[in-house]
C-alpha positions as CSV (number, residue, x, y, z in Angstrom):
1,M,38.6,-41.4,63.8
2,N,37.7,-44.6,65.3
3,I,40.6,-47.2,65.3
4,E,39.6,-50.7,66.8
5,I,42.0,-53.6,68.3
6,N,43.4,-55.9,65.7
7,N,43.5,-53.2,63.2
8,I,47.0,-52.5,61.5
9,V,48.1,-48.9,61.2
10,S,50.9,-47.2,59.2
11,L,53.0,-44.5,60.5
12,E,54.4,-41.5,58.5
13,N,57.7,-43.5,58.3
14,K,55.8,-46.4,56.8
15,E,56.3,-48.9,59.6
16,E,53.2,-50.9,60.3
17,Y,51.8,-51.5,63.7
18,L,49.2,-53.8,65.2
19,I,46.7,-52.2,67.6
20,I,46.8,-54.5,70.6
21,D,44.8,-52.5,73.2
22,K,42.8,-49.2,73.7
23,I,41.9,-47.2,76.6
24,N,40.3,-43.8,77.2
25,K,41.4,-41.4,79.8
26,D,40.2,-37.8,79.9
27,N,38.4,-38.1,76.6
28,C,41.4,-39.1,74.7
29,D,41.8,-42.6,73.3
30,Y,45.5,-44.2,73.8
31,Y,46.4,-47.1,72.0
32,Y,49.2,-49.6,72.7
33,I,50.8,-50.8,69.4
34,V,53.3,-53.3,68.3
35,E,55.6,-53.1,65.3
36,L,55.0,-55.8,62.6
37,N,57.5,-57.2,60.4
38,K,57.5,-56.6,56.6
39,E,55.8,-59.7,55.8
40,K,53.2,-58.8,58.6
41,T,53.5,-62.5,59.9
42,D,55.3,-61.7,63.2
43,I,55.6,-59.0,65.7
44,K,59.0,-57.1,66.4
45,N,60.1,-56.0,69.9
46,N,59.0,-52.5,69.6
47,Y,56.0,-51.4,71.3
48,K,54.5,-47.7,71.6
49,I,51.6,-45.8,73.1
50,V,50.0,-43.4,70.8
51,Y,47.1,-41.1,70.7
52,V,45.1,-39.6,67.7
53,E,45.6,-35.8,66.9
54,E,43.6,-34.0,64.2
55,K,45.5,-31.4,62.4
56,E,44.3,-29.5,59.3
57,G,41.6,-32.1,58.8
58,K,43.9,-35.0,58.9
59,Y,44.5,-37.7,61.7
60,I,47.8,-38.2,62.8
61,L,49.3,-40.7,65.4
62,R,51.3,-39.1,68.0
63,E,53.8,-41.2,70.3
64,V,53.2,-40.6,74.0
65,L,56.5,-39.4,75.2
66,G,58.0,-38.2,78.6
67,E,58.6,-40.4,81.6
68,E,55.7,-38.6,83.6
69,K,53.0,-39.2,80.9
70,L,54.3,-42.8,80.4
71,K,54.0,-43.5,84.2
72,E,50.2,-42.2,84.0
73,I,49.2,-44.2,80.8
74,L,51.1,-47.4,80.9
75,P,49.4,-48.7,84.1
76,L,46.0,-48.3,82.6
77,F,46.9,-50.8,80.0
78,I,48.5,-53.1,82.4
79,N,45.1,-53.0,84.5
80,N,43.0,-53.4,81.3
81,I,44.8,-56.7,80.4
82,K,44.5,-58.1,83.9
83,E,40.5,-57.5,83.6
């Protein structure tokens, strides 16, 4: 599954998010996403870092959780933005 920056993805709960950045670490793609309003005209103050997991032939976006994992991944996005 290939997700690109500026694509819109829907989560299982039907919320829609805009992909604003992508990095690869240890052969895993991580995406920095922001929630869109219902009209898709503006963003909400709800950001997440997700990765893609394949399960039973389906691709699922999973949120990166846990303080240690976030401390490892979030700085990579910050450094990517500065470049």
